[in-house]
C-alpha positions in Angstrom: -29.6 -23.6 -0.1 -32.6 -21.7 1.3 -34.4 -19.2 -0.9 -33.9 -15.5 -0.4 -36.9 -13.2 -0.1 -36.8 -10.2 -2.4 -39.3 -7.3 -2.0 -39.4 -5.2 -5.1 -41.3 -2.9 -7.5 -41.5 -3.6 -11.3 -40.0 -0.1 -12.1 -37.1 -0.3 -9.6 -33.7 -0.3 -11.3 -31.9 -1.6 -8.2 -34.4 -4.4 -7.9 -33.5 -5.5 -11.4 -29.8 -5.4 -10.5 -30.4 -7.4 -7.4 -32.4 -10.1 -9.3 -29.7 -10.3 -12.0 -27.0 -10.6 -9.3 -28.8 -13.3 -7.4 -29.5 -15.2 -10.7 -25.8 -15.0 -11.8 -24.8 -16.4 -8.4 -27.3 -19.3 -8.7 -29.3 -18.1 -5.7 -33.0 -18.9 -5.8 -35.3 -16.2 -4.6 -39.0 -15.6 -4.0 -40.0 -12.2 -5.3 -42.8 -10.1 -3.7 -44.1 -7.2 -5.8 -45.1 -4.7 -3.1 -47.2 -2.7 -5.5 -49.6 -5.6 -5.9 -49.3 -7.3 -2.5 -50.2 -5.2 0.5 -49.4 -8.0 3.0 -45.9 -8.2 1.5 -45.5 -4.5 1.9 -46.5 -4.6 5.5 -44.1 -7.6 6.1 -41.3 -5.7 4.4 -41.7 -2.6 6.5 -42.0 -4.8 9.7 -38.8 -6.7 8.8 -36.7 -3.8 7.5 -38.2 -0.6 8.9 -37.7 0.7 5.3 -40.2 1.9 2.7 -37.6 1.7 -0.1 -36.8 -1.3 -2.3 -35.2 -3.7 -2.9 -35.3 -5.4 0.5 -33.5 -8.7 0.4 -33.8 -11.2 3.3 -31.7 -14.3 3.9 -29.5 -16.0 6.4 -31.0 -13.8 9.2 -29.9 -10.7 7.5 -31.8 -7.8 5.9 -30.3 -5.8 3.0 -32.0 -2.6 2.0 -30.9 -1.5 -1.4 -28.5 -3.2 -3.8 -25.2 -3.8 -2.0 -23.1 -6.5 -3.7 -20.7 -6.9 -0.8 -23.6 -7.5 1.7 -25.3 -9.9 -0.7 -22.1 -11.8 -1.2 -21.8 -12.2 2.6 -25.4 -13.3 2.7 -24.8 -15.9 0.0 -21.7 -17.2 1.8 -23.6 -17.5 5.0 -26.3 -19.5 3.3 -23.8 -21.8 1.6 -22.1 -22.4 5.0 -25.4 -23.2 6.7 -26.2 -25.6 3.9 -22.8 -27.3 4.3 -23.4 -27.6 8.1 -26.9 -29.0 7.6 -25.7 -31.6 5.1 -22.8 -32.6 7.4 -25.1 -33.5 10.4 
């Protein structure tokens, strides 16, 4: 399964929830701390149009905030794509 991109801040409660949720689901992610990485901040804004965190990117979807239902859909999409890739 591909890795999810997670744009976050160290003091963000919803970011911690998102990381815990992804970890519980066995989803690997690459975290970008936008307080230390200006390029990541610029990329996050370009991708999402948002200045709030977390921003989670995977399976051609962008989730702003912590939304379990949308993250579940993203994870299912990623699993299905992996299954399709493995079958070909």
